[in-house]
C-alpha positions in Angstrom: 10.1 5.4 46.9 10.5 6.5 43.7 11.9 4.3 40.8 15.3 5.8 38.9 15.0 4.1 35.6 18.8 3.1 34.5 20.1 4.9 31.3 22.1 3.6 28.4 25.5 5.9 27.1 26.4 6.3 24.0 29.3 8.1 22.5 29.5 8.7 18.7 32.2 10.7 17.1 32.7 11.7 13.5 36.3 12.0 12.2 38.1 14.0 9.8 35.5 15.6 7.2 32.4 14.1 9.1 33.4 16.0 12.2 31.6 19.5 11.6 28.3 17.3 10.5 28.0 14.4 13.0 30.9 16.0 16.4 30.4 14.0 19.3 27.3 13.4 19.9 26.6 11.1 23.9 23.2 9.1 22.6 20.5 8.1 26.3 18.5 5.6 26.0 16.9 3.4 28.4 18.5 0.3 29.6 15.4 -2.0 28.9 15.7 -0.7 25.9 18.3 -2.9 23.1 19.3 -0.9 20.1 21.1 -1.9 17.4 23.7 -0.2 15.0 21.1 -0.2 12.9 18.7 1.0 15.2 20.9 4.2 16.0 22.1 5.2 12.9 19.0 5.9 12.3 17.9 7.5 15.0 21.2 10.3 14.1 20.1 10.3 10.8 16.3 11.7 12.8 18.2 14.0 14.8 20.7 15.5 12.6 18.7 15.7 9.7 19.5 15.6 5.7 23.8 15.9 6.5 24.2 12.7 8.5 21.8 11.1 6.4 23.0 11.5 2.8 26.4 9.8 4.3 25.5 7.4 6.3 22.9 5.8 4.0 23.3 5.8 -0.1 20.8 7.6 -1.8 19.8 5.2 -4.5 19.3 2.0 -1.8 18.4 3.7 1.1 20.9 1.2 2.4 24.0 2.4 4.7 26.5 3.3 2.0 29.7 0.6 2.2 31.9 3.6 1.5 31.9 5.0 5.0 33.9 3.2 8.8 31.4 2.3 11.0 33.4 1.6 14.2 32.1 0.1 17.6 34.6 0.2 20.0 37.1 -0.6 17.8 36.0 -2.7 15.4 34.4 -2.4 11.9 31.2 -3.0 12.5 31.2 -5.2 9.2 33.9 -7.8 10.7 31.0 -8.5 13.8 29.4 -11.0 13.1 25.9 -9.8 13.8 26.3 -6.4 11.3 24.3 -3.6 11.4 21.7 -5.7 13.7 25.3 -5.8 16.4 23.7 -4.8 19.8 24.4 -1.6 21.4 25.5 -1.7 25.2 25.8 0.6 27.6 29.4 3.0 27.2 30.2 1.6 23.1 32.3 4.3 21.9 31.3 4.5 17.9 33.3 6.1 15.2 32.2 7.2 12.0 35.3 7.7 9.2 35.1 9.5 5.9 36.0 6.7 2.6 39.4 6.9 2.6 41.7 6.5 -0.5 45.4 5.5 -0.7 47.9 5.2 -3.1 
């Protein structure tokens, strides 16, 4: 009898000026692998290259930049208890927006 590994699918979309860099990604991960938001961003940086890395990470600190909006299922990661260490689940949708200016 064959064993079928369950897969976890995470959707990632870039909006506005990030649409051309990120587009729409569907990340397929083994169901038994616990992935945090920070780990997913690292995977995308490795997959998409410098264009993505330069918008996600501050070049001086190497940390996730404060200037962009990363939204998990309609909520900013900054408003979630675990922040960048929020565990992701099958079907989660991640939206990434460039800085917004207002006046």
